[in-house]
C-alpha positions, -999 to 999 in steps of 0.1 A, spaced: -6 5 2 7 33 -9 29 59 18 5 87 21 15 121 32 1 124 64 22 90 68 53 107 50 46 140 77 42 120 108 75 98 103 94 130 100 79 146 124 88 112 151 123 113 134 128 153 143 113 146 176 139 118 177 165 138 173 155 170 194 151 143 225 188 133 215 201 168 212 186 172 252 204 144 263 235 155 246 231 190 262 224 177 297 254 149 295 276 177 287 261 202 313 263 168 340 299 164 331 311 204 327 291 205 369 314 172 377 343 187 366 344 216 382 338 200 417 364 181 412 388 208 408 377 229 431 378 202 456 414 198 449 422 232 449 410 232 487 419 199 497 456 217 491 449 250 503 443 230 537 476 216 530 488 251 532 465 272 556 451 258 589 417 284 585 410 267 550 414 227 569 392 238 599 366 252 575 372 218 555 366 194 589 336 215 595 322 212 566 324 171 564 312 176 597 279 190 588 273 166 562 234 155 556 244 118 548 262 100 564 274 73 537 292 110 526 309 115 558 321 82 561 341 89 530 361 111 548 364 87 580 402 88 589 415 113 559 435 147 575 422 180 558 458 191 571 479 164 552 483 158 516 465 127 508 498 110 506 536 107 502 557 115 469 565 94 450 605 91 452 609 81 415 589 113 404 604 140 387 608 171 410 582 193 421 577 229 402 608 250 420 599 266 456 575 296 452 559 284 424 522 294 418 507 265 412 491 243 431 508 211 443 479 193 424 488 210 393 520 206 397 525 172 390 501 177 362 516 196 345 548 172 352 531 140 342 520 161 307 558 174 304 570 138 307 546 122 281 557 146 256 595 133 257 589 99 255 588 84 220 552 71 211 
C-alpha cells in the first residue's frame, strides 16, 4: 500500500522529535560532566589550600562534619584535611620550584604532561 502524505509527515515528525530528544540528552550530559569537572577541580584546590592554611583545613573539617548523609561523612573517615593525601613518589620527577604559583595537584599534572611529551610514542 502506498504511503500517504500524512504518513510521511508523521514519520518526519517522529524522526525530528527523536533528534530533538537526543540533542537535549547530549546537552544535559555535557552540562553534568562540566559540573562534575568543576566540583573536582574546586575540591582539589580546596584540599591543596587546606594543606597550607589551617583556617581552610578547619573549614573543610566543619563542612565534612555537617554533611547530611552518613555515607558521605564515612567517605572522609580517617582523612586529615591538613595532611597531603599521600607521600610523594620517590621516582617521580622533582616538584616545581619552591614558591611556584601552581598548586601541587597542577604541578603534578604539568609534570605528567611534560614527561609524556618527551617519551616517544
